[in-house]
N, C-alpha and C positions, 0 to 999 in steps of 0.2 A: 687358781680356783678359789672363788668366794664361797663361802659358808654362810647360810642365813637359816637357821633351825633344820628344817629337813629339806630345804632346798639348797641345791648348788648352782652357783652361776657361773660359767666359763668367761673369763676376762675377755677372750676374743668375742664370744656371743655377745657380750654385754657392748663391746666396742660396735660391732656391726650393728647390732639392735639400736644403739643411740643413734648411730649415722642415719638409719632408716627413719626414725622419729623426727630427726632434724630436717631430713630432706622432704618428708610429707608435710612439716609445718611450713617449710619455706615455699612449697608449691600451694599449699593453702592461702598462704599470705598473698602470694603473687596473684593467684585468681581472684581473691576478693579485691585486691587493688585495682585490678583490670576491670571488674564489673562496677567498681566505683565510679572509675574514669570514664567508662562507657556511659553510665547512668548520668554524668554530669554534663557530658558533650552530646553531640549530635551526629554520631559515626553511623554511616551506611554504605555498603558495599553491594553494587548490583553485580552478582556472580553468573548471571545468565550470559549463555554465549552470545546470544543477540543483543544484549543491553537492552531488554524489554522494558526495564523500569528505570532508564536514563534517558534524559532527553537528547535529541539528535542534533547534530550542527546546525541542520536546516531550521529545526525549531528554535534552537538558541538565538539564531540570527533573526527570525522575526519578532521574538519576544524582546529582545534587545532594541529593536526599533519602535516598541510601542510606548507611546508618550501619554496615553488616557488611563484613568483609574479603571482597572478591571476586577470584578470579585466572581470566583467560581463558587457556587453553592451546591454542597452535597446534602440532598434532601433525606438524611437520615442521621441517627444518633450515632455518631462515630465511636462513642465511649461502649456502645454495646457490639460492636463488631469484632468476631473472633479472630485471633492471628491466622495468617495463611489463607483466609477467605479471599475471594475475588475483590470483594469491597476493600478489604485490608490493602491489596496490591495496588489498588486505585488511588487509596490515601497516600500511600508511599510515593507513587508517582507524582501526584498533585504536590507534595512536599518539594519537588524540583522546581515548581512553577514559582513557588514562594520567593525562590532566590531572585527572580527576575521582576520583583515588584508586584506580582499577581497576588491578590488576596484570597484567601480560602477559608471557607466558614462551612460549619456542618449545621443544619436546623432540621429538627424532627417535626414534620408538619402536623403530627398528632397533638404534640405539645405547644405548637405555635402555628395554628392554621392561617394565620394572617399572612404567613410568607408566601403561600401559593397565590393568593390574591396579588400581593406586592409584584410578583414575578409575572404574573399572567392576568392583569387587569381585565381584558375581554374573554378571557376563558376560551382562547382559540388555540393555544398552543399544545395543549393536552399534558401539561406539567402534572407531575405525580410523585407520590413518596417513592424514593428509590433513585429517582432521576439527577442527574448533574445538570446545572444550569449554568450558562456563562453570560455574564451581564455587564455591560458598559453604558452609562448614560441610560437611554431608553431604548437601547438595542438588546434584545434577549436571545439566547440561542440554547434551545433544549437539547440534551444529549440524554437517551437512555442507557441503562446499565448494560441491556443485552446488547446495543451496537458497539458499546465500547470493549467488550471483551472478545468480539471477533467470533469465529467460527473454528472448531476443531475437526480434523479428519485424519484419516490414516496416512494422509500424504503430508500433512503440516496444517499450520494455522496461520492466517492473516491477522495480526495483531494491530488493531485499530484505534487503541485509546489514545495514543500521542497524536497521531494526526487529526483525529477528531477535536480534541482538545485545543490543539495549537490552531486548527482549522477555525473553530468557534472563537477564539481570541481576535484572530484575524478579521473574522466577519464582523464581530460588534465593535470593533475600533476603527474600521473603515469609514472613510468620509462619505464615500459612494459605493453602493451595491450594485454591479452590472448584472444584467439579467441575461440569461441563456434559455432560448426558446427551442423547444424539441418539436419539430413540425410532425402533425398527424395527418392521416386520410390517404397514404399510398402503401398501407399494409406494411408501416416501418415496426420495428422493435417498440414496445410498449415501455415507457419511462417506468411505470409502476411495476411491471411484471419482469422485465427483461434487463432493465438497466440502471437499476438501483445502485450498484456500487459506482458506475460512470456518475449518477446524479450525486452521490456522496463526494466524489472527487472534486467535482466542481464546487459544491457548496463548502468543502474544505478550504477551498482557494478563493473564496470570496464572491461567489457567483450565486445569486439567487435563480432557481430553476423553475421554468413552467413549461406548459404546453401551448402549441397554437396551430390552428386550422387555417390555412392560407385562402381557404374557400369561403370563410366567414369574415374576412376583413378586407379593407380597400387597400390598406397599406399596412408595413410591417410597425408594430408600435414603436414608439420614440426612444423607450426605454431599453429595447433591443440591443446589446453588445455581440450577441453570438447567436448565429441560427444553425441548428444542427438537424440534418437529415439522416436518421438513423436506419440505412439499408432500406430505402423505398423500392418496393416492387412494383408500382405503378407508376405511369408517367405523370407529369405535371398537366392540369388542363392548360388551357390558354389564357384564363384570367389568373390563375396562379403562377403561370411564368411572367406576365406582365408585374405583378405584385413582388416577386422575386427580384426582377430585373431592375425594379425602380430602387429597391433596397439597395442592391449592390452597386448601382450607379452614384449613391449617396454615402460612399464609403462604408458599406456594410461589410460584416464578416460572416463567413459562412462555413461551416464543415460538411462535408458529405461522405457518407460510408456506402459502398456498393459491393454488396456480395454477388457472387455469379448467380444467374438465375437460369435454370433449365427450360429456357423459352426461347422462342424466336422473336417475342415482342421486343420492340425496340423504345428506349426511354429518349424519344426524339427531343423533346424541350428540354430535358436535364442536358442533352448534349449540347444544344444550342447555347445554353447558358454557359457551359464549361468551355466551349470553343471561343468564347470571348477571352479567356484566360489562358487560351492556348494549350488546354488539356483535352485530350480524347478519351472517351471511354470504350473499351473492348468487350466483345461477348465472346468471352472464352474462360478457362479455368487452368490455372497455372499449377504444373507439378515439377517436381525436382529430381533429375536423374543421378544426381551425386547422393549417394546414401548418408553421407555426413553433414548433409543439408536438409534432411527431413527425417521424420521419426521411422521407426524400423516398418517395413511392409507397408507405408502408406506414403506415396510420392506427393500427394496433395497436402500433406501435413507438413509446409515448407519452414524453413528458418532463413530467415532474410537479414540483412545487414543495413545499418543506418549509412547513409552516403556522407563523405566528408565535406561539409559546408558550415557557414555561419550559424544557420538555423539549429543544427545538430551539434555544435561544437562543445555545448557543456556535458553532452552524454558521451561524445566521441574522446573526450579528454581523458576517460577511463579505459580507452582501447577500443577495440572492435565491439560495438554494441548490437547484439542480435535481437531480433524480433521474432516470435512465434507467430505466423500468420496462415492457419489451415484453410483450404478451402478459399483461394483468393481468385480474384480477377485482375486483369493486367489493364495499366492506364498507359497514356502515350502523351509525350511532350509535342506538340503540332509545330512542324517547322514553319511557322509563319512569324517573321520578324516584326517586333513592335518595339518602339524605343521606349515606350512608357510602361513597358510590362516584364516583370522579372518572374520567371518560372524555373522552379527548383526541384530536381528529384531528391526525395527524403529517405525513401526505403526502397531497395532492389534486390533482385535475385542474382544468383550467380549466372554465368552464360551458359551453365550446364542444366539449367530450367527449360521445359517446353510448354507449350501453351496449347490445349486442346479447343478447337473452334466449336462453339456449341451448336451452331447453325449448320456447319459442314460436316458431316460425320466422317472421320478419319483426317481431316485436316489439322497439321501440327504446325506450330511456328517455333523458332529456335529464339532463346533468351540472349541476353539478359532482358528482364522486365521490371519495370516501375511498378511499385505497389502502393505508393504515397507520393503525392506531388503537391508542393506549395506554389501558389501564384499570388503576384502582389501588383497592383496599379499603383505607379509612383505618388506617394502622398494620398492614397484612396483605399480602395477595397482590398480585401485579403480573403483568398479560399484556400481551403485545406481539403484534399480529396484522398480518400483510402480505397483501395480495390478490395477492401474487407471490412465487414462489420462484425463478424463473429468474435473477433479477440477482445472485444469490449462488452460483451453480454455476461450477465450473471452466470449462465451456465458454463463459460470458458473460465471465468474468473474463480468459479467454486469447484471446478473439475479436478481430476487427478492430475492435470497438467497445469494447475494455477501458479505453481513458480515458473513456468515456462512463458505464461501470459503476462506476469507481472511486469516484464521488461515493456511490453505494449502499453500497458496503463501508465507505466512512469512516463514514457515517452509521450503519449497523448497528452497528459496532464502539463508536463514541463513546454510543450510546444503551444497549448491553449494559453497558459499562464503567461508565457513570455512572448513568444512571436506573434500571437494572434492579438494579444494585449499590447503591444508595442512596449513591454517591459523586458530589456534584455539582462537584466540583473535581479529579477524578482526570485523568491525563494519558493518552490513548490513542495508541498508537503504530501508525502505518500506512506501507504502503511508498511509496517515491518513484517516481512515474511519468514515464518520460523518454519523450517523444514525438519520433517523428522529425521534424526540423527539413527543410524543403524550400523551394524558391524555385521560383514559377510564372511562367512568361513565355509571351507570345504567340509567334506564328510570327515575327512583324515583329521583336519585341524580340530573339530569338534571332539573327536575321540581323544586327541592328546590332551586337549583342556579338561575334560572329563577326568582322565587319569590323574592329572595334576591336582585338580580340585577336591576329587573324592577319595583320592589314595594318597598322593605324596604329601600335600600340604598337612592332612592330620596327622600322618607319620612324622612328618618334621617338627609339628608342635608337640608331640609325644617326647620325642628325644630331647628337645631342648628343655622341656618341663622336668624329664627324668635326670637330665644333667643338673640343673639348677637344685632340684630335691636332694640329690647324691652330694653336692657340694655342700649345700646347707646343713646335711645330717652329721657332717664331721667337723663342724664349726665348734 
């Protein structure tokens, strides 16, 4: 015992007290040292389960192939962005692009209004403060902040930032920009109202997207690299059929989506075009009798699988690749031998599927059924036909089943980018789907957890605290 005036200090207390002070000093020193090292370096970890703020392998592959100078402009003052905001998250993501030689700069248009004129000389792109702009040479691509952040719902979120930015880099650095035309005039889905996500997918993969009426042209424009019929409900006119036939005879590329129609009207001219490619269009509606291949209580919401072939190889490499295609009509590969034509089944149902004939009440056919077929004339035209158009609409891709529909969108994108564009190794960019994570518990499990959290844990903390207090009281 050491006496200092009125104070008495127990040697044991002094020993333990000194040890505590030393430990505190060491911990503080380590904390300060770590902060200094972090401040000097550039250390970042993406702790999100879906790696939202890290570049995917697909993006890295595309960026590594870029040989041109590219600058990404953020039209805002990055010094005024608070931590944790969506803009701050975007800044962190763009830092990843710097590692691949992409220049990133931030300019506040209020302080430097000339930037808007520099990026949009003709004032046709609608570039404004808060936007992101990707530029290489004279090619410019505007990305609005709203588009980059995607949409949240109780079922998850489609995170679009990375595919949009990488797609814009791909677009501005491409030597040639092919044009995809969506045909109008047959009650198709609207490009502006129903197919905005499909449009974005094509633009992300270096297509310029436009609309076209076959009634107003004598021939398909020379810059057309892809012609898309998004679920026509009315047949081609004779003049339109001739225009389309002439396009396909000149090595044209066309995609057809055909939803089932509750009508006895035939699409005779479309059928004539498809017959050239050994593809038949059936007037039915497919359902699945195997409950494991459809949604509960809805036999028409079928889950089909990709066939094993060269066209599907890149996706089948990951195992059985299933595609959600509700409300589909079946297609047929016609038994007409043509040495110069190759017809391939892409998506097929199980043999447990059945098809209800629309024009013949009560008539049923047994599966399996083709839901997507590709056909190619040797060294020439290619057509891709789907017995479903719903799976690519905004309504489907934004619904509670968005995660199910995402496979179909990825399949469509890769097939268009690779097979339809004659690129066997092209990398396609797709959004990241972030599903809501949840923990399901029974009522009994919930009660046990409540007892543990509300009762046992506080008591345990109290007991440990009492033991520590009691021991220190006798030091």
